[in-house]
N, C-alpha and C positions, 0 to 999 in steps of 0.2 A: 119678677119671676126667674128662676135658678134653671138651667138645664144642664147637666152634666153627662156628656159623652164619656163612656166607660168601655173597658174590655177593648181598647184598641190595641192590637197588635204592634202598630209603630206609627208614630208621628214623625213627618218628614217636611221640613218647610227650611225656605232660606230666611234670612235674618234682616232687619233693616228696613230703613225708609228710602232706601235711593240705588237705584240700578247697578249691579254688580257686572264687572268685566274681568278678563283674564282669569287666574288660579282661583278668585274669589267667586266667580260664577259656579263652580262646582261645589262650593261650601255649602253642605247640606245639615242642619241641625237635624238629629233623628233622637227620639225617645220610644224607648220599648217600654211595653204594657202601660200607656200613656192614660192620661185622662184630659179633657179639655172641658173649663166649666165656662157657660155663656151667662151673663146677668143682660137681659133684653137683647139689644142688637150687638152688644160687645163681648169680646174674648177678655175674661178675669183670671185666668190660671189657664196655664200649659205646663203640665210635669206628669209624674207618676201617681199611683195611687196613694204611695204613703207620702209623696210631698204634699199632696192635697189634703189627705187628713192632718197633717203637721201644721200647715199654714192656713186652711179654711175650716177644717174639721168637717162635721157633719153637717147637711144643710137638710132639715126635715122635709121642708115645703118643695125640695127640688125634683124636678122631672128627670129620672135617668133615661139613658137613651142607650141600650146595649150594642153597640158595635159589632159584636162577635167576632172579634179578632180581624177586623180589617183595618185598613191604613188610611189614616188621616192626612190630607195634603191640603194647600190653601185650594181656593175655588179657582177654577183656571180663568185667564182673562186674556179675551181675544182681542188682539189690538190693530186688527185691520179687517174688515167687512164691509161688503156693499148691500145689505139687508134689504133697503127697500125698493124692490125691483119688482117687476109683473111681467108674466109671460115665461118662456124657457126656449132655450136652443139644442135639444137632444137632436134635432136633423144636422146641426152644425157638428155636433159632436161625432154623429155617423161619417161626414165628411173627413174629418180629421183622420179617423180609422183607415180611411181609403188614401190618406196621404198628402190630402191639401192642408195646407199650413193655416193656424190661426190667423197670421197677418193676411195672407193672400184671400181668406173670408171675409175679414173685413173690409178690404180693400174694394170688394163687390158688394160692398152694403150691407154685409152681415155685421157680426159682434156687436160692441157697445150700441152704435146706431139702432139697430136692429131693437136691443130693448129698449132703448129710449123711445121709439114710437109706441112700443106696448105699454111702457111705464106712462107716458104722456096719455095714453087714452083710459088709463085707469083711475077710478075716482078715488078719493081720500079714503073711503072706508075699505076700498078693496084692498089700497096699498097697505094699509094699518094690518088686516088680517093676514097677509102674506107675511109680514113681519113678524107679528104675533106666532104664526105658524113655525118661523125658522126659529125664534126664539124657543119655544117649546121643544125643538127636536136639540138645541144647544144644550139647554137647562138639563136635558137626558143624558148629554155626555160631560156633565161636570162644571160646566161654563156659567160662572155667576158675574161676569161683568162683561162688554163687548163693547167697542168702537163700533160705529157705522157709519157710512160716507151716502152722500146723495150721490148725483154724477149720471143718473139716466134720466134726467129731466133736460137739461142743458138749456133753459129758456127759465125767467125769473119766475113764472106761475108754477111750473113743474118743480124746480129745485125746492120753491118753498113747500108745495105738495110732499114731495119725499120728507123732508127735514119735519112738517108735521106730523106725518104719519109717524116717524120715529119717536118724535115728542108724546103722540098720544100712548103707542104702544110701551113707552118708558113709563107712564104712569100707571099703567093697567098690569104689568108683568113684573115677575120678581128679578128677571135680569135687569140690571143696570144699564143704559144705554149712554155711551158719550157721542155724541154728535160730530161729525165733521162736514164743512160744505166743500164739495168736489165738483163744483160747474165746469173745472177747467179738467173735464176727463177725455173730451174728445171737442173736437169743433162740429156743432150740428150743420146739417146737410144744407141749410138756408143761409149758412154763412161760409160755406165751403170756397167762395170765391171772394170772400171780403173776412178772413179770419181776423184781423185787428179789428174790426167793429164787434166781432164777438169777445173779443180779450176785453175790450173797453166796457162793453155789457158788464161781463163778470164783475170787473172792479169797480164801475161806477154806479151800477145798479142793482146785481145781485148781492152781493158782500154786504153793501151798507143796509139792504131791507132785511136782509139774514140777521145781521148784528142788532139792529132795531128790534127785530122781535125775538131776538136771545134765541134761537134755533140751534146756533153751533158754536163748539168751543174751539174748534181748528180748522184751518184751511189745508186741502191739498191739490196738489196739481200733477198729470200723468206726463213726466217729462221723459219723452221716448222720440226716436226717429220718426216721423211722419204724425206726431200728435203735437206735442207743444216743445220747443226748443229750452235748452238751458236758459236764453237771454229772457224768452216769453216765460217761464218760470218762475226766474228770479223776481221779473217785473208783479207778474201775479200774487206771488207769495207776499212780496215786500210790501204791496199795497194793503193785501189782507191783514199782513201784520200791523200796519198800521190804524185799521180798522179794530184792533184786538182780537184778532183771531192767531192762534199758536200755529206756525207753518208744521205741515207733516209733508212728505212727496213720495210719489212711485217714482223711483230712482233706477237706473241703469238696467231695466228688466231683460231686454235683448242685446242691445249694445251699449257702449260705456257713452251715454247721451249727455253727461255733464250732471245729472240730477244728485248726484252725490256731493259735488261741488258746492251747488246751490244750498244743498241741506248744510254742509258747513261753513259756509258763508253766513246764513242766517240762523245758524244753531238751532236749527229744527229740531221738533220732540223726536222725531223717527225717520229715518231714510230707509223705505220698504222696497223689497225685491233685491237689488245690489247682485243679481247673478252675474252682470258685465263688468262691475265696477274694477277698477285698475288697484296697482299696488300704491300710487300717489293720493286715489281719492280715499283708501282706505286709511292713509295718515293724517290726512286732513278729517275725517270723521274723528280719528281717535283723538286730534289735538282740541276740537270742537265740542267733544262730548256728547256727539249726538249717537243714539241708539240704533243697531242695525238689526231692524226687523225684516226676518227671513220668511219667506213662503214658500215652503217644499211641496205643499198642494198643490201649487200651480204649475212646478215642475212634472209633479208625477203627472197633473192630470193633462199636460201640454208636451209630455214626454220630450221635455228639453233640459238642459242643464240646471243642475241643482247648485246654489249658493253655496261655498264651502266654507263652512262656521268655522274651522278650525284655524283659518286663515284672522278672523276678526278675534277668535279669543285669545291666539297667541299674541296678538297686537294690544290685547286690553280692551277691545272694543265690547261694550256690553252688546249682548244679542237677545232680541225678543224673537218670539215666533207666532206666527197666527194662521188663521186658515184660510183668508184672502176669499171667501164665502161669497160666490157672484155665479150668474148662470151660465158665464162662458168659459173660464178658465181655473176655476177651482169650486165644484159645487159640493161643497162638504160644510156640514157645523161641527164637525168634531174634531175637538182638538186632542185628543188621545190618538187619532188617526194622524194627525200632524206631528206629534211627539214621535210616533214610530219612524216615519219619513225622517225627519229631523236627526234622529239617532242613526239611522241605516245609513241615509244618503247625504247629509250634511255635515257630518260628523261632529255632532255633540254627544257627550256623555248623557246619561239618563238623569243624572243629577243637575248638569248643566241645562238640559231642556225645562226640567221641572223650575228653575230659576226662571228660564227663558218666556214660560208660558204664566208665571205668575208675579213676581216681583218686578222683573223687568219690564214687563208688559204693561203692567200698572204704573211704572216710572214715565214711559212715553204717554200716557194719559193723566198725567199730574196727579194722580191719587194714590201713589206709593205710601203716604203718609197713616192712609187710613185702611189698604186692603193689600193682598199679594203676598202677605206670610200670615203664620198664625202665631201671635205673640200678642201677650197681655195688652190691651188698650185698643188692639185693632177692631177692625168690624169681624162679625162673625160670618165669614164666607168661608163655607169648607167643603171640599168635594171627599167623599168617603169610596176608594178603592176595595172592591171585593177581592182582596188579596193580602198575604201578610207582611208586604213588605213594597217599598216602592220600586227595587230591582226588577219587580212583573209590569211596570208600566213599560209598554213599547214591545214588551217580549211577547207577552198573549195578544195578537193583533186579529183584526177582522171581527171582534167582539167589543161588547161595551163593558169597559172594567168599572162601570161606576155602580156602588149601589147605591148613594145617597147624595143628594145636594142639600145643603144648606145657605141659605141666604140671608143675613142680617139675624141669624139666630135661630129663624124658622126652617123645617124641614120642608122643601119645597118639592123635593123629589124622591121617591124610595121605591126600590124593587122588592 
């Protein structure tokens, strides 16, 4: 069955199957008055109406979808989220508005450990339902694929439960979920006086069982002062890599804690946050080919320093951006909001932000060979913006710019 998306004011897409950095990150292919032909789940044509008639001709049985002068871009790929959690922390948000810092709240038993308590007490079905609720929101904001981490279990049983919730949600929901094991998100309270014992549990018990059940593709560590040190992060990720999980890392969010150095040494798929990474660390990322995933929503929500994307782009480091959707430091499912923050406060251009939220993000998830661009042969994951050109993305903020979301050739959201 063919579908023809017609009357498209502008098609805007990066191209290729690898992450792009430097000047290439801002190179976007645009087609005016375009059409996209979909066969099944795949794109088989991208071009103008005239080109379609010349190459393919009329397809009498095709379903025509009139996009009414909107803009078509690749479906957003959100490469850093923490979706399977239970409970909320709105009272901590109110405390931060009164001047109490995120780290101070965490030191008094709030933060991650509070969500751990709530998540441990939730059933698998309750967790799955929460994940699906958040996926529904993401779909309306144009996200078609996301990464999602565990890390609010911090025990074998609870980490498995979080990852099982992701697997069940992935089976039911149009959005594809790429799962990450983040058992090293924090040291649980029962091991505060014996952190080495918990690290051993992560590498010797949790990781092998997650791999055995095929519940994760990646492993992550929160490398930060007061959480996991550079040496601990390298040990955990090295062991995870031996089990076949690809490393990712929370790196240098609050201080230069060595996370970027670990990412470079292990050739991680992504180093995330990087607000406090130094020049030396950026050079290492460049040389190792690690993508820098920036999380401007976290800086916005915590009223903290933004990672300056221009430094990364000027060095030729590919930049991705993500929501970091979580209950404590970035409670949003909206990639368009993240793009607005990225262009206003992190220094990306609109074109660079599009690449960051599609192709580069897909590359960090190791699936850029099939998603992240609008090209023939790629999966038909398409976000339709209700404006005549890409330039409106980020410009009209505080509203939802998405008119339609298409996943694997099927319209899964339309306003």
